C-alpha positions, 0 to 999 in steps of 0.5 A, a space after each residue: 500499500 505504501 508503494 501504491 501511495 508513493 507511485 500515485 504521488 510520483 505520478 501526480 508530481 510528473 503530471 503537474 510538471 508536464 502541465 507546467 512545461 508544454 511544448 510550445 510551437 509558435 507559427 508566424 505567417 508572413 503578410 497574412 491578413 485578418 480576413 485570409 482565413 476561413 475561420 476568420 470569415 473568408 468565404 472565397 478560400 478554405 483553410 481547414 487545418 487552421 480552422 481545426 486549430 481555431 475550433 479546438 482552441 482559442 481564436 483571438 479577434 483582437 490580437 495585434 502585431 506591434 507593427 504593419 511591417 515584418 522586421 519591427 513586429 518580429 523584433 518586438 515579438 522576440 525582445 518584448 520592446 516596442 521597435 520604434 524605441 530603437 533606431 534601425 528596426 525598420 525593414 532590413 535589407 538582406 545584408 543587415 547586422 544583427 538588431 537583437 541584443 545578445 546576452 539580454 533575456 528575450 523570448 527564446 532565452 526565457 525558454 532556455 532558462 526553463 530547460 527547453 530545447 529551442 529552435 527557429 526554422 524559416 524566415 529570420 529578417 532580424 540581421 546577422 553578424 556585427 556589420 553589413 559587410 560580412 563574409 558569406 563563405 565562412 561562419 556568420 555570427 552573431 545570429 539566432 544561435 547567439 540570442 537563444 536558439 540552440 538550432 537555426 535553419 533560416 533564410 537571412 531576410 525575405 524571399 525577395 531579397 538576396 542572398 537567396 540561401 539557407 543558413 544552418 546555424 552559422 553556415 550557408 547550406 550547400 556552399 561551394 568554396 570555389 564559387 564564393 558568395 558576394 552580396 551588395 545592395 548598392 552596386 551591381 556585382 558579378 555577371 548574373 543577369 538582372 531583371 532590369 537588363 534582361 526581363 525576357 528571362 523572368 518567369 514572373 515580371 516585376 512591378 515597376 518602381 518596387 525594386 524587384 529587378 536586380 539579380 535574377 535567381 530561379 527566374 525571379 528578380 530580387 532586391 539586391 545584387 548577388 554573385 556566386 553561391 549557385 549551388 547554394 541558391 534555393 528553389 522557391 517552389 521548394 522553400 515551404 517543403 524544406 522548412 516543413 521537413 526541418 521543423 519535423 526533424 526538430 520536433 522528432 528529435 526533441 519529442 521527449 523533452 520540452 521544446 520551443 519551436 518558432 516556425 517562421 513561414 514564408 507564405 504569402 509573402 512575395 515572390 509567391 511560388 507555391 509547389 506544384 500540388 497547390 498551383 491554381 488550386 485556390 481560384 485566387 491566383 498565386 497568393 491564394 495558392 500560397 495560403 492553401 500551402 501555408 495551411 497544409 504546412 500547419 496541418 502537417 505539423 499538427 499531424 505529427 504532433 498528434 502522432 507523437 502523442 504530444 498534442 494534449 500538452 503542446 501550446 500551438 500559437 498561430 499569427 502573422 507578422 503584419 497585414 496583407 498586401 497584394 501587389 508587392 513587387 511582382 505581377 502575379 495576378 494577385 489583384 485581378 484574380 482576387 475574385 471578391 476575396 477581402 484579405 483584411 476582412 472588414 478592416 481598412 488598410 493592410 501592410 504598411 498602414 496605421 489602420 487596423 488592417 496593418 496590425 490586427 492579426 489572425 491569432 490562434 492559441 491551442 493547448 488542449 490541456 489548458 485552453 477550452 475552445 472559444 473566441 475572445 476579444 481580449 486585446 493582446 499583442 505579440 510583444 506580450 509573449 515574452 513576459 506571458 511565457 516567462 510567467 507560464 514557465 516560472 522565469 524571473 524577468 526584471 521590469 527593466 527587460 522586455 518592459 513593453 511586454 505585459 503578462 497576458 497569460 490569462 488572456 491567452 488561456 481564455 481566462 481573461 476577456 479584456 487583456 491589455 488596457 493600452 497598446 501602441 501600434 506602428 504603421 507609419 504614424 504611431 497610434 494608441 489603443 486604450 479601452 476600445 478607443 484608438 487614436 492615430 497621430 497626425 502624419 505626413 504623406 499620402 492617405 493612399 499608397 498607389 504603389 501597393 494599393 493600400 490606405 496608409 492611415 496618414 492624415 494631417 489631422 488626428 483620428 479617433 475611432 471607437 473600435 468596439 462599435 467601429 472596427 472598420 474605422 469608418 467614422 473619425 470621432 476626433 472633432 466630436 470628442 476633442 478631450 478624448 483626443 487630448 487624453 490619448 495623445 498625452 497617454 501616448 507621449 507618456 508611454 513614449 517617454 517611459 524609462 527602462 529602455 
C-alpha cells in the first residue's frame, strides 16, 4: 500500500510538471491578413487545418502585431520592446547586421532558462553578424544561435531579397567554396543577369518602381545584387517543403523533452511560388495558392504532433507578422484574380498601414490541456509573449527587460476577456489603443499608397475611432470628442517617454 501511495504521488508530480512545461510551437505567417482564413470569415478560400486549430482552441479577434511591417513586429515579438524605441528596426536589407541584443533575456532565452530545447526554422529578417559587410563563405555570427536558439535553419531576410540561401546555424547550406558568395545592395556585382537588363529571362515580371529587378535567381528578379553561391541558391517552389522537413526533424529529435519551436513561414509573402500540388488550386491566383500551402504546412505539423502523442500538452500559437498586401513587387495576378476575397476582412488598410488592417492579426492559441475552445476579444499583442511565457514557465524577468511586454497569460488561456488596457501600434504614424478607443497621430504623406494599393492611415489631422462599435474605422470621432483626443495624445507621449529602455 505504501508503494501504491508513493507511485500515485510520483505520478501526480510528474503530471503537474508536464502541465507546467508544455511544448510550444510559435507559427508566424508572413503578410497574412485578418480576413485571409476561413475561420476569420473568408468565404472565397478554405483553410481547413487552421480552422481546426481555431475550433479546438482559442480564436482571438483583437490580437495584434506591434507594427505593420515585418522586421519591427518580429523584433518586438522576440524582445518584448516596442521597435520604434530603437533606431534601425525598420525593414532590413538582406545583408543587415543583427539588431537583437545578445546576452539579454528575450523570448527564446526565457525557454532556455526553463530547460527547453529551442529552435527557429524559416524567415529571420533580424540581421546577422556585427556589420553589414560580412563574409558569407565562412561562419556568420552573431545570429539566432547567439540570442537563444540552440538550432537555426533560416533564410537571412525575405524571399525577395538576396542572398537567396539557407543558413544552418552559422553556415550557408551547400556552399561551394570555389563559387564564393558576394552581396551588395548598392552596386551590381558579378555577371548574373538582372531583371532590369534582361526581363525576357523572368518567369514572373517585376512590378515597376518596387525594386524587384536586380539579380535574377530561379527566374525571379530580387532586391539587391548577388554573385556566386549558385549551388546554394534555393528553388522558391521548394521553400515551404524544406522548412516543413526541418520542423518535423526538430520535433522528432526533441519529442521526449520540452521544446520551443519558432516556425517562421514565408507564405503569402512575395514572390509567391507555391509547389505544384497547390498551383491554381485556390481560384485566387498565386497568393491564394500560397495560403493553401501555408495551411497544409500547419496541418502537417499538427498531424505529427498528434502522431507523437504530444498534442494534449503542446501549446501552438499561430499568427502573422503584419497585414496583407497584394501588389508588392511582382505581377502575379494577385489583384485581378482576387475574385471578391477581402484579405483584411472588414478592416481598412493592410501592410504598411496605421489602420487596423496593418496590425490586427489572425491569432490562434491551442493547448488542449489548458485551453477550452472559444473566441475572445481580449486585446493582446505578440509583444506580450515574452512576459507571458516567462510567467507560464516560472522564469523571473526584471521590469527593466522586455518592459513593453505585459503578462497576458490569462488572456491567452481564455481566462481573461479584457487583456491589455493600452497598446501602441506602428504603421507609419504611431497610434494608441486604450479601452476600445484608438487614436492615430497626425502624419505626413499620402492617405493612399498607389504603389501597393493600400490606405496608409496618414492624415494631417488627428483620427479617433471607437473600435468596439467601428472596427472598420469608418467614423472619425476626433472633432466630436476633442478631450478624448487630448487624453490619448498625452497617454501616447507618456508611453513614449517611459524609462527602462
